[in-house]
Backbone bond lengths (Angstrom), bond angles and torsions (degrees), N, CA, C in turn:
res aa  C-N    CA-C-N  psi(-1)  N-CA   C-N-CA  omega(-1)  CA-C   N-CA-C  phi
1 M - - - 1.435 - - 1.454 109.81 -
2 Q 1.314 122.86 140.64 1.393 124.32 175.12 1.471 113.17 -102.47
3 I 1.215 121.41 142.97 1.532 121.78 176.84 1.554 105.34 -132.50
4 G 1.381 109.94 153.48 1.497 115.43 179.77 1.376 109.19 -105.67
5 D 1.474 114.49 156.03 1.473 118.02 -178.71 1.507 111.03 -114.43
6 K 1.303 123.32 -169.34 1.350 125.63 -174.61 1.683 113.27 -67.31
7 T 1.319 113.22 -15.68 1.476 112.43 179.83 1.540 113.87 -97.81
8 G 1.394 112.33 0.78 1.416 117.40 179.98 1.527 113.55 92.03
9 S 1.364 118.76 -10.72 1.458 120.26 172.91 1.550 112.52 -73.65
10 T 1.236 116.79 162.45 1.442 123.81 -176.00 1.588 107.17 -120.73
11 R 1.323 115.67 149.67 1.379 118.25 177.14 1.638 103.92 -152.02
12 E 1.446 113.23 156.45 1.371 119.49 -177.83 1.479 110.44 -61.99
13 L 1.393 123.00 144.35 1.293 130.37 171.42 1.423 112.27 -93.57
14 L 1.327 125.62 119.32 1.465 126.95 -172.29 1.488 107.11 -114.68
15 L 1.240 120.23 126.00 1.454 122.88 -175.68 1.590 106.55 -109.61
16 V 1.258 115.28 117.14 1.452 117.78 -179.81 1.612 105.82 -129.72
17 A 1.258 109.22 138.51 1.576 115.77 177.22 1.575 109.70 -103.38
18 A 1.317 115.97 143.28 1.462 119.22 -176.93 1.512 105.96 -138.49
19 A 1.418 113.11 163.71 1.402 117.80 -179.66 1.483 109.64 -131.65
20 A 1.288 112.15 150.25 1.482 119.53 169.04 1.541 103.26 -112.76
21 L 1.378 109.49 91.92 1.480 117.89 174.93 1.569 107.80 -76.52
22 I 1.435 109.01 125.56 1.471 114.91 -170.95 1.576 104.74 -123.46
23 D 1.447 114.58 119.23 1.424 119.25 -174.00 1.587 109.02 -81.82
24 A 1.294 109.63 -177.67 1.595 113.45 -178.15 1.589 114.47 -68.86
25 Q 1.410 116.61 -13.61 1.388 121.95 173.40 1.499 114.97 -92.85
26 G 1.372 115.70 2.40 1.417 122.90 173.75 1.520 111.24 87.69
27 R 1.343 117.72 6.19 1.461 122.71 -174.81 1.619 108.62 -82.01
28 V 1.275 117.21 151.31 1.538 122.44 -176.89 1.599 101.03 -107.99
29 L 1.365 107.59 142.33 1.512 115.17 172.84 1.446 112.39 -88.39
30 I 1.301 121.41 127.21 1.427 122.82 170.63 1.584 109.93 -123.68
31 T 1.259 114.12 156.93 1.433 114.12 -171.79 1.653 103.82 -127.81
32 Q 1.310 120.06 156.13 1.367 127.51 178.78 1.518 109.12 -107.98
33 R 1.381 108.10 127.12 1.557 117.36 -178.81 1.615 108.33 -68.78
34 P 1.252 116.09 136.84 1.460 118.26 -179.83 1.548 109.13 -64.79
35 A 1.427 119.24 150.11 1.343 124.50 -172.29 1.625 110.85 -60.84
36 H 1.309 116.94 -33.61 1.486 116.02 -178.66 1.487 117.44 -74.17
37 K 1.334 116.90 -2.28 1.491 121.29 -178.63 1.461 110.90 -96.80
38 A 1.372 115.43 166.76 1.502 118.91 172.96 1.512 108.77 -63.17
39 L 1.299 120.99 140.53 1.434 129.20 -172.02 1.459 114.56 59.81
40 G 1.369 117.69 22.23 1.432 126.41 179.09 1.558 113.31 -43.56
41 G 1.258 113.76 134.19 1.543 123.80 175.68 1.511 110.40 92.88
42 L 1.417 119.36 -12.00 1.327 119.52 -176.12 1.598 110.19 -83.22
43 W 1.301 117.58 154.58 1.538 119.30 175.11 1.457 110.00 -99.15
44 E 1.414 108.95 146.18 1.503 116.94 -175.85 1.512 111.94 -143.71
45 F 1.279 117.41 172.86 1.421 120.51 165.94 1.478 109.13 -80.58
46 P 1.365 120.18 133.28 1.469 123.80 176.82 1.368 115.82 -53.45
47 G 1.356 116.49 141.65 1.537 120.14 177.25 1.458 107.61 160.86
48 G 1.341 112.85 -154.90 1.567 115.12 -176.32 1.454 114.85 174.82
49 K 1.277 117.66 -175.56 1.423 125.00 -173.08 1.551 110.06 -69.37
50 V 1.345 118.60 138.00 1.405 127.59 169.43 1.540 105.76 -81.43
51 E 1.340 116.68 128.83 1.444 122.88 -178.98 1.591 107.45 -87.26
52 P 1.303 118.96 153.71 1.433 115.83 178.24 1.587 115.63 -56.79
53 G 1.294 116.31 135.51 1.394 121.63 -173.37 1.526 121.60 75.47
54 E 1.436 110.56 6.05 1.529 117.14 -176.52 1.508 103.99 -104.19
55 A 1.330 115.84 142.16 1.399 122.41 174.44 1.521 109.92 -75.52
56 P 1.331 119.99 147.24 1.606 116.51 -179.71 1.483 111.18 -62.04
57 E 1.327 119.64 -32.38 1.435 117.10 175.36 1.472 117.11 -66.64
58 A 1.372 116.90 -35.23 1.461 122.94 178.64 1.618 106.02 -70.01
59 A 1.306 115.07 -44.00 1.484 119.16 178.90 1.579 110.40 -53.63
60 L 1.343 114.52 -48.43 1.399 125.10 179.73 1.499 112.63 -54.29
61 V 1.421 120.19 -54.44 1.270 129.75 174.75 1.422 116.19 -42.27
62 R 1.500 108.10 -53.75 1.510 123.71 -177.43 1.629 107.63 -64.60
63 E 1.364 114.58 -51.02 1.412 114.63 -179.57 1.434 118.19 -58.69
64 L 1.392 119.48 -41.63 1.383 124.66 -176.38 1.526 106.47 -72.44
65 K 1.285 125.20 -29.06 1.485 120.47 169.03 1.462 115.09 -73.94
66 E 1.390 118.96 -32.25 1.345 121.14 178.20 1.539 113.42 -69.98
67 E 1.345 115.92 -45.32 1.410 125.21 -168.78 1.616 110.50 -84.64
68 L 1.322 113.87 -39.57 1.561 117.85 -170.53 1.550 112.15 -125.92
69 D 1.313 115.72 -1.19 1.447 121.02 -177.53 1.506 113.54 56.37
70 L 1.276 114.30 42.27 1.518 122.83 175.57 1.475 105.29 -103.29
71 N 1.433 112.73 146.71 1.447 119.28 171.55 1.476 109.60 -107.80
72 L 1.360 119.14 128.38 1.482 121.32 175.25 1.551 103.95 -132.81
73 E 1.347 107.76 157.00 1.497 115.82 175.18 1.509 103.42 -103.70
74 P 1.365 118.16 139.49 1.472 118.00 180.00 1.536 114.69 -54.86
75 D 1.286 115.66 -28.63 1.542 110.96 -176.77 1.547 108.04 -83.54
76 S 1.417 124.71 7.69 1.340 125.88 173.92 1.554 108.45 -91.29
77 L 1.283 121.85 -0.94 1.385 126.46 -172.02 1.570 108.48 -108.75
78 D 1.398 112.17 114.82 1.377 119.38 -174.69 1.669 108.43 -104.61
79 P 1.397 107.72 118.77 1.552 106.89 178.48 1.514 109.86 -60.98
80 F 1.383 111.06 134.76 1.404 118.33 -177.99 1.586 115.85 -116.76
81 A 1.317 114.01 -52.99 1.517 120.61 -177.78 1.534 104.91 -156.39
82 F 1.353 113.92 176.54 1.544 118.69 173.40 1.568 104.55 -142.17
83 A 1.338 109.96 158.46 1.372 118.80 166.20 1.515 110.79 -123.83
84 S 1.447 108.19 143.08 1.510 119.37 179.02 1.492 105.04 -125.73
85 H 1.273 120.03 112.94 1.441 121.90 -175.16 1.583 110.37 -137.63
86 A 1.244 113.54 138.39 1.637 121.21 178.72 1.534 103.94 -95.66
87 Y 1.309 110.65 109.80 1.578 119.12 167.35 1.589 102.55 -89.86
88 P 1.264 111.62 163.76 1.422 118.30 178.89 1.619 117.34 -55.75
89 D 1.284 116.55 -34.88 1.459 120.62 179.05 1.453 118.21 -105.19
90 F 1.394 122.15 -9.34 1.392 130.03 -175.39 1.399 112.06 -158.08
91 H 1.380 118.33 166.01 1.393 122.37 172.10 1.509 108.79 -115.48
92 L 1.313 122.06 126.83 1.380 123.10 -172.06 1.579 109.75 -105.97
93 L 1.295 112.33 132.19 1.498 119.19 173.12 1.558 105.06 -121.12
94 M 1.340 112.82 123.55 1.476 118.95 -167.11 1.546 111.43 -135.58
95 P 1.204 118.78 97.42 1.432 121.66 172.21 1.504 107.45 -70.58
96 L 1.427 110.25 137.05 1.491 119.35 173.98 1.403 111.42 -111.21
97 Y 1.374 117.82 128.30 1.476 122.80 -174.48 1.562 102.79 -111.34
98 I 1.302 117.98 152.95 1.501 126.74 167.66 1.494 108.31 -98.28
99 A 1.345 117.07 131.33 1.403 119.87 170.65 1.568 107.94 -131.52
100 Q 1.399 113.36 131.86 1.441 116.83 178.45 1.501 107.15 -118.52
101 R 1.287 124.78 -0.58 1.502 130.15 179.50 1.499 109.49 -127.34
102 W 1.303 117.67 126.21 1.445 127.73 173.49 1.574 110.33 -159.63
103 A 1.200 116.15 164.66 1.497 124.83 178.30 1.486 106.96 -110.81
104 G 1.431 112.27 133.04 1.504 114.68 176.73 1.440 109.18 110.02
105 E 1.385 112.31 167.55 1.423 121.15 166.91 1.519 110.32 -113.69
106 P 1.284 116.05 142.86 1.584 119.62 -176.23 1.592 107.11 -57.49
107 K 1.251 112.96 127.30 1.405 120.38 169.41 1.524 114.76 -124.75
108 L 1.250 121.14 133.91 1.503 126.71 -168.92 1.614 108.22 -68.59
109 N 1.371 120.63 125.09 1.426 121.79 153.66 1.486 106.33 -90.02
110 P 1.288 117.02 110.14 1.592 116.53 -179.04 1.422 117.41 -54.35
111 D 1.384 112.31 -31.06 1.607 115.50 -176.89 1.515 105.83 -66.87
112 A 1.307 121.24 -22.52 1.495 121.13 -170.44 1.549 111.89 -116.47
113 V 1.354 119.12 -28.37 1.482 124.69 -171.36 1.541 110.14 -138.87
114 A 1.277 118.46 122.34 1.448 126.71 177.58 1.470 113.75 -81.01
115 A 1.297 119.92 -32.22 1.400 131.30 -176.90 1.467 115.90 -164.20
116 L 1.310 118.69 164.79 1.456 123.50 168.64 1.361 113.41 -137.09
117 A 1.373 119.94 161.63 1.383 124.69 -179.80 1.506 110.74 -155.18
118 W 1.368 117.91 135.10 1.441 121.03 174.57 1.519 108.26 -98.71
119 V 1.234 117.53 122.37 1.509 122.19 -175.63 1.549 111.42 -135.95
120 R 1.354 114.56 156.35 1.400 117.99 168.84 1.436 112.86 -71.58
121 A 1.326 118.47 156.12 1.509 119.48 -173.65 1.467 109.62 -58.53
122 R 1.344 116.67 -48.60 1.466 119.99 -178.11 1.584 112.41 -58.53
123 E 1.259 116.81 -16.43 1.556 118.03 -178.02 1.514 106.69 -95.38
124 L 1.356 122.09 -3.67 1.421 120.33 171.16 1.537 120.43 -54.07
125 R 1.339 109.81 -28.66 1.418 115.31 179.78 1.489 117.45 -71.21
126 D 1.295 112.35 -11.72 1.513 122.83 178.57 1.592 110.82 -80.51
127 Y 1.286 113.41 -9.47 1.503 117.79 -178.40 1.528 109.90 -110.68
128 E 1.300 117.41 134.96 1.447 122.20 176.79 1.539 106.52 -74.25
129 M 1.362 112.02 123.22 1.466 118.45 179.05 1.502 113.52 -129.96
130 P 1.427 120.57 159.16 1.343 121.31 178.58 1.515 111.74 -61.46
131 P 1.286 118.23 155.87 1.465 119.22 -175.99 1.468 115.90 -52.34
132 A 1.362 116.12 -44.13 1.479 119.65 177.71 1.441 114.41 -58.55
133 D 1.280 118.89 -38.30 1.553 121.06 -179.91 1.591 110.80 -69.92
134 V 1.371 112.55 -38.55 1.539 119.50 -175.81 1.556 105.78 -54.15
135 G 1.359 119.41 -45.65 1.376 123.26 -172.87 1.608 110.41 -61.17
136 L 1.292 119.75 -18.45 1.460 124.17 -174.51 1.554 108.70 -93.67
137 V 1.319 116.98 -21.63 1.472 122.33 -176.13 1.446 112.93 -56.36
138 Q 1.404 122.34 -47.75 1.404 128.92 -177.30 1.505 109.92 -59.58
139 R 1.357 114.90 -41.93 1.545 119.05 176.53 1.462 109.44 -59.95
140 L 1.291 122.35 -45.03 1.461 125.77 179.54 1.510 112.00 -62.01
141 I 1.366 114.73 -41.34 1.476 120.20 176.84 1.402 112.90 -62.87
142 E 1.342 119.75 -45.12 1.460 121.02 175.39 1.595 113.93 -64.60
143 R 1.337 112.48 -33.41 1.558 111.44 169.86 1.446 115.43 -61.18
144 E 1.256 114.84 -46.07 1.408 119.81 -176.25 1.543 113.76 -63.84
145 A 1.366 116.04 -32.61 1.391 122.86 -178.81 1.501 112.01 -79.13
146 A 1.360 117.36 -19.22 1.534 124.25 -177.63 1.523 109.53 -68.34
């Protein structure tokens, strides 16, 4: 799908679903993008592209299995916030879900994830993240403080 911006130019709309996986200690899982990918080396909330005809929750369940070998049920994903960010080549729309229940321990798929870290929400600012993810950090910090 193409969308227009204020200048009248159009760019592709990319729908990506992401998760803030929160463990029993209240820490959030973030993953580092492999160096060979776009935005390589940056930290992000795990997730991925929603395929045509796929629900965001289904995409997230699929991506978390592929990238981290985690098993989640779609009803364990609670919609939390979303990011809308214009990158030079596309416009990203990213719903962020919170999940506190899953099966398995995160295992790296080196093609998709270079590293992972469990961090407190207030520590997320210490990690360099893509612009779309940065906008969600404050919401998670506010949630942790509540």
